Every structure is written in structure tokens, then in C-alpha cells.
ROSE-4610 file (N, C-alpha, C; in Angstrom, 1 decimal, always signed):
// ROSE-4610
residu = [X/X/X/X/X/X/X/X/X/X/X/X/X/X/X/X/X/X/X/X/X/X/X/X/X/X/X/X/X/X/X/X/X/X/X/X/X/X/X/X/X/X/X/X/X/X/X/X/X/X/X/X/X/X/X/X/X/X/X/X/X/X/X/X/X/X/X/X/X/X/X/X/X/X/X/X/X/X/X/X/X/X/X/X/X/X/X/X/X/X/X/X/X/X/X/X/X/X/X/X/X/X/X/X/X/X/X/X/X/X/X/X/X/X/X/X/X/X/X/X/X/X/X/X/X/X/X/X/X/X/X/X/X/X/X/X/X/X/X/X/X/X/X/X/X/X/X/X/X/X/X/X/X/X/X/X/X/X/X/X/X/X/X/X/X/X/X/X/X/X/X/X/X/X/X/X/X/X/X/X/X/X/X/X/X/X/X/X/X/X/X/X/X/X/X/X/X/X/X/X/X/X/X/X/X/X/X/X/X/X/X/X/X/X/X/X/X/X/X/X/X/X/X/X/X/X/X/X/X/X/X/X/X/X/X/X/X/X/X/X/X/X/X/X/X/X/X/X/X/X/X/X/X/X/X/X/X/X/X/X/X/X/X/X/X/X/X/X/X/X/X/X/X/X/X/X/X/X/X/X/X/X/X/X/X/X/X/X/X/X/X/X/X/X/X/X/X/X/X/X/X/X/X/X/X/X/X/X/X/X/X/X/X/X/X/X/X/X/X/X/X/X/X/X/X/X/X]
num = [1/1/1/2/2/2/3/3/3/4/4/4/5/5/5/6/6/6/7/7/7/8/8/8/9/9/9/10/10/10/11/11/11/12/12/12/13/13/13/14/14/14/15/15/15/16/16/16/17/17/17/18/18/18/19/19/19/20/20/20/21/21/21/22/22/22/23/23/23/24/24/24/25/25/25/26/26/26/27/27/27/28/28/28/29/29/29/30/30/30/31/31/31/32/32/32/33/33/33/34/34/34/35/35/35/36/36/36/37/37/37/38/38/38/39/39/39/40/40/40/41/41/41/42/42/42/43/43/43/44/44/44/45/45/45/46/46/46/47/47/47/48/48/48/49/49/49/50/50/50/51/51/51/52/52/52/53/53/53/54/54/54/55/55/55/56/56/56/57/57/57/58/58/58/59/59/59/60/60/60/61/61/61/62/62/62/63/63/63/64/64/64/65/65/65/66/66/66/67/67/67/68/68/68/69/69/69/70/70/70/71/71/71/72/72/72/73/73/73/74/74/74/75/75/75/76/76/76/77/77/77/78/78/78/79/79/79/80/80/80/81/81/81/82/82/82/83/83/83/84/84/84/85/85/85/86/86/86/87/87/87/88/88/88/89/89/89/90/90/90/91/91/91/92/92/92/93/93/93/94/94/94/95/95/95/96/96/96/97/97/97/98/98/98/99/99/99/100/100/100/101/101/101/102/102/102/103/103/103/104/104/104/105/105/105/106/106/106/107/107/107/108/108/108/109/109/109]
x = [+14.2/+13.3/+14.2/+14.1/+14.9/+14.2/+15.1/+14.6/+14.1/+13.0/+12.6/+13.5/+13.4/+14.4/+14.3/+13.2/+13.0/+12.7/+12.9/+12.7/+11.3/+10.3/+8.9/+8.5/+7.4/+6.9/+5.6/+5.7/+4.5/+3.4/+2.2/+1.0/-0.2/-0.7/-1.8/-1.8/-0.7/-0.6/-0.2/+0.0/+0.4/+1.9/+2.5/+3.9/+4.3/+3.4/+3.7/+2.5/+2.7/+1.6/+0.8/+1.5/+0.9/-0.1/+0.4/-0.5/-1.7/-1.5/-2.7/-3.7/-3.2/-4.0/-4.8/-4.1/-4.8/-5.9/-5.7/-6.6/-7.9/-7.8/-8.9/-9.7/-8.9/-9.6/-10.4/-9.8/-10.5/-11.7/-11.6/-12.8/-13.9/-13.6/-14.6/-15.2/-14.4/-14.9/-15.9/-15.5/-16.3/-17.7/-17.6/-18.9/-19.8/-19.2/-19.9/-20.4/-20.0/-20.5/-19.6/-18.5/-17.7/-16.8/-16.5/-15.7/-16.4/-16.0/-16.5/-15.4/-15.6/-14.7/-13.3/-13.1/-11.7/-11.0/-9.7/-8.9/-7.5/-6.8/-5.4/-4.4/-3.2/-2.1/-2.5/-2.8/-3.3/-2.1/-1.8/-0.7/-1.1/-0.1/-0.2/+1.0/+0.9/+2.0/+2.5/+3.9/+4.5/+5.3/+6.0/+6.7/+6.4/+5.9/+5.7/+6.9/+6.8/+7.9/+8.5/+9.8/+10.5/+10.9/+10.6/+11.0/+11.9/+12.8/+13.5/+13.2/+12.5/+11.9/+10.8/+10.9/+9.9/+10.5/+11.7/+12.4/+12.2/+11.7/+11.6/+13.0/+13.4/+14.7/+14.7/+13.5/+13.3/+11.8/+11.7/+10.3/+9.6/+8.3/+7.6/+8.0/+7.8/+8.0/+6.6/+6.3/+5.0/+5.1/+4.1/+3.9/+2.8/+2.9/+1.9/+1.4/+0.2/-0.4/-0.9/-0.7/-1.1/-2.6/-3.3/-4.8/-5.3/-6.4/-7.2/-8.6/-9.3/-10.8/-11.3/-12.6/-13.3/-13.9/-13.7/-14.3/-14.9/-16.1/-16.8/-16.6/-16.7/-16.6/-15.2/-14.2/-12.9/-12.0/-11.1/-10.2/-9.1/-8.9/-7.8/-6.8/-5.5/-4.5/-3.6/-3.5/-2.8/-1.6/-0.6/+0.6/+0.9/+1.1/+1.5/+3.0/+3.5/+5.0/+5.4/+6.7/+7.3/+8.1/+8.6/+9.4/+10.6/+11.2/+12.3/+12.0/+10.9/+10.6/+10.0/+9.5/+9.0/+10.2/+11.4/+12.6/+13.4/+13.0/+13.7/+13.6/+14.7/+14.7/+13.8/+13.7/+12.9/+11.4/+11.0/+9.6/+9.3/+10.2/+10.0/+9.8/+10.7/+10.5/+9.2/+8.8/+7.5/+6.3/+6.4/+5.4/+5.3/+6.4/+6.4/+5.8/+6.2/+5.6/+4.1/+3.6/+2.2/+1.5/+2.0/+1.4/+1.5/+2.7/+2.9/+2.1/+2.1/+1.5/+0.0/-0.4/-1.8/-2.5/-1.9/-2.5/-3.1/-2.4/-2.8/-1.7/-2.2/-1.3/-1.5/-0.4/-0.5/-0.7/-1.6/-1.9/-1.0/-0.1/+0.8/+0.3/+0.1/-0.4/+0.6]
y = [-13.2/-12.4/-11.2/-10.9/-9.8/-8.5/-7.5/-6.1/-5.5/-4.6/-4.0/-2.8/-2.4/-1.4/-0.1/+0.3/+1.6/+1.4/+0.1/-0.2/-0.1/-0.2/-0.1/-1.6/-1.6/-2.9/-3.3/-4.4/-4.8/-5.3/-4.8/-5.1/-5.6/-6.8/-7.3/-7.0/-7.3/-7.2/-5.8/-4.9/-3.5/-3.3/-2.4/-2.2/-1.5/-0.9/-0.2/-0.1/+0.3/+0.5/+1.7/+2.7/+4.0/+3.7/+2.8/+2.5/+1.7/+0.7/+0.0/+0.9/+1.8/+2.8/+3.6/+4.1/+4.9/+4.1/+2.8/+2.0/+1.9/+1.7/+1.7/+3.0/+4.1/+5.5/+5.6/+5.1/+5.2/+4.3/+3.1/+2.3/+2.9/+3.6/+4.3/+5.4/+6.1/+7.2/+6.6/+5.4/+4.8/+4.3/+3.7/+3.3/+4.5/+5.7/+6.9/+7.6/+7.1/+7.7/+8.9/+9.1/+10.3/+10.1/+8.8/+8.5/+7.3/+7.1/+5.9/+5.2/+4.0/+3.2/+3.1/+2.8/+2.7/+1.5/+1.7/+0.6/+0.8/-0.4/-0.3/-0.9/-0.4/-0.9/-0.8/+0.4/+0.6/+1.1/+0.3/+0.7/+1.7/+2.7/+3.6/+3.5/+3.4/+3.3/+4.7/+4.9/+6.2/+6.2/+5.1/+5.0/+3.6/+3.4/+2.1/+1.3/+0.0/-0.9/-0.4/-0.6/-0.2/-1.4/-1.4/-2.6/-2.2/-3.1/-3.0/-4.2/-4.0/-5.1/-5.7/-7.0/-7.7/-7.9/-7.5/-7.8/-6.6/-6.9/-5.9/-5.6/-4.3/-4.0/-3.2/-2.6/-1.9/-2.2/-2.6/-2.8/-1.5/-1.5/-0.3/+0.2/+1.5/+2.1/+2.4/+1.9/+2.1/+2.8/+3.5/+4.0/+3.2/+2.7/+2.0/+2.8/+3.3/+4.1/+3.2/+3.7/+3.0/+2.8/+4.0/+4.0/+4.9/+4.6/+5.5/+5.4/+6.5/+6.6/+7.8/+8.0/+9.1/+9.9/+11.2/+12.1/+13.3/+13.5/+14.6/+14.3/+13.1/+12.7/+12.9/+13.2/+13.4/+12.3/+11.7/+10.7/+11.3/+10.6/+10.9/+9.8/+10.1/+9.1/+9.4/+8.4/+8.7/+7.8/+8.3/+7.5/+7.8/+6.8/+7.0/+7.1/+8.2/+8.4/+9.0/+8.6/+9.2/+10.4/+11.2/+12.4/+11.9/+10.8/+10.3/+9.8/+9.0/+8.4/+9.5/+10.6/+11.7/+12.3/+12.1/+12.8/+11.9/+10.6/+9.7/+10.2/+10.2/+10.7/+9.9/+8.6/+7.8/+8.2/+8.4/+8.7/+10.1/+11.1/+12.4/+12.4/+11.6/+11.5/+10.9/+9.9/+9.3/+10.2/+10.9/+11.9/+13.0/+13.4/+14.4/+13.9/+12.6/+12.0/+11.8/+11.4/+11.3/+12.6/+13.7/+15.0/+15.3/+15.1/+15.4/+14.5/+13.2/+12.3/+12.1/+11.9/+11.6/+12.8/+13.9/+15.1/+14.8/+14.0/+13.6/+14.0/+14.8/+15.2/+14.2/+13.6/+12.6/+13.3/+12.7/+13.2/+12.4/+13.1/+12.4/+12.5/+11.3/+11.3/+10.6]
z = [+42.1/+41.3/+40.8/+39.5/+38.9/+39.2/+39.5/+39.7/+38.4/+38.5/+37.3/+37.0/+35.7/+35.2/+36.0/+36.5/+37.2/+38.7/+39.2/+40.6/+41.1/+40.2/+40.5/+40.9/+41.6/+42.0/+41.2/+40.5/+39.7/+40.6/+40.3/+41.1/+40.2/+40.4/+39.7/+38.2/+37.6/+36.1/+35.6/+36.6/+36.2/+36.5/+35.8/+35.9/+37.2/+37.9/+39.1/+40.0/+41.3/+42.2/+41.7/+41.3/+40.8/+39.6/+38.7/+37.5/+38.0/+38.9/+39.4/+40.1/+40.9/+41.6/+40.6/+39.5/+38.5/+37.8/+37.6/+36.9/+37.8/+39.1/+40.0/+40.0/+39.9/+39.8/+38.5/+37.4/+36.1/+36.1/+36.7/+36.8/+37.6/+38.7/+39.5/+38.7/+37.9/+37.0/+35.9/+35.4/+34.4/+35.0/+36.2/+36.8/+37.2/+37.5/+37.8/+36.5/+35.3/+34.1/+33.7/+34.3/+34.0/+32.8/+32.5/+31.3/+30.6/+29.3/+28.6/+27.9/+27.4/+26.7/+27.2/+28.5/+29.0/+28.5/+28.2/+27.7/+28.3/+28.4/+28.9/+27.9/+27.9/+27.0/+25.5/+25.1/+23.7/+22.8/+21.8/+20.9/+19.9/+19.6/+18.5/+17.7/+16.4/+15.5/+15.2/+15.4/+15.2/+13.9/+13.6/+12.4/+11.9/+10.6/+10.1/+9.9/+9.7/+9.3/+8.0/+7.9/+6.7/+5.9/+4.6/+3.8/+2.6/+2.3/+1.1/+0.3/-0.8/-1.5/-0.6/-0.4/+0.5/+1.9/+2.1/+3.4/+4.3/+5.5/+6.6/+7.1/+7.0/+7.5/+8.8/+9.1/+10.4/+10.8/+12.0/+12.6/+12.9/+13.0/+13.3/+14.7/+14.9/+16.2/+16.7/+18.0/+18.6/+19.9/+20.3/+21.6/+22.2/+23.4/+24.1/+25.3/+25.1/+26.2/+27.3/+28.5/+29.7/+29.7/+29.4/+29.4/+28.3/+27.8/+26.9/+27.3/+27.2/+27.5/+26.8/+26.8/+26.3/+27.4/+27.4/+28.4/+27.6/+27.7/+26.9/+25.4/+25.0/+23.6/+23.0/+23.8/+23.3/+23.9/+23.0/+23.4/+24.3/+25.4/+26.3/+26.4/+26.2/+26.2/+27.4/+28.4/+29.6/+29.7/+30.4/+30.7/+32.2/+33.0/+34.4/+34.4/+34.8/+34.8/+36.1/+36.5/+37.6/+37.1/+38.0/+37.6/+36.8/+37.1/+36.4/+35.0/+34.9/+33.5/+32.6/+33.1/+32.2/+31.5/+32.0/+31.4/+30.5/+30.3/+29.5/+28.0/+27.3/+25.9/+25.0/+25.1/+24.3/+24.5/+25.8/+26.1/+25.5/+25.7/+25.2/+23.7/+23.0/+21.5/+21.1/+21.8/+21.5/+21.8/+22.9/+23.3/+22.2/+21.6/+20.6/+19.3/+19.0/+17.8/+17.9/+19.0/+19.2/+18.9/+19.3/+19.0/+17.6/+17.0/+15.6/+14.6/+14.8/+13.9/+14.2/+15.4/+15.8/+16.3/+16.5/+17.1/+18.5/+19.2/+20.6/+21.6/+22.5/+23.6/+24.8/+25.2/+26.2/+27.6/+28.3/+29.7/+30.6/+31.3/+32.2/+33.6/+34.3/+35.6/+36.6]
């Protein structure tokens, strides 16, 4: 079995134990009526595909949120991050683009 990039352990379809635990917490919050419309692995387009003529020369850049839900009628976008992955340059850039383009500040848990 190949090791994951960040040495996390996949659990029940989630990329890490921490992400699986957070999913269970969110489902409990949903059942208690604290949040609504929970979703997982939600894509947000940050930069559209680039074309020259009809040929795609650059694919779209997307950020995929671990979870989204509504709390007090406001959209919450969550990403389960370790101290290490919070500091990755690609993640930091996507976090900043989410705020700039979609006016959404990612909640890191």
C-alpha cells in the first residue's frame, strides 16, 4: 500500500482521521438542527479554463472544500488542515483566491 503524501491515514472514504471525525461532528450538528445543507467535497472555480481559439491551453483551477454547510443562513466553507498543510503555498494561494473571488473566508479546523 502506497503512503499518502502527508502521511495521513484514510478512513471510510475520507482523507484523514481528523476529516472523518469532523464529518461525524457536522452530522450531529445537522441532526440537532444547528446547521443545514451539509455537503462534502464541494468544488469552487478560482480561475476558468483558458482557450486559444477552440483549444484549451490551461485547465481551470479549482479549490475543493472538505465541507460546506449553512449556519444562521450563512454559507460556511470548511477545510480540515494540519499545522503543516495550512502552510503549503498552493493552499495559501487558493485560500486567498477564495476570499478575493468568492468573498468566502475558509474556516480551518
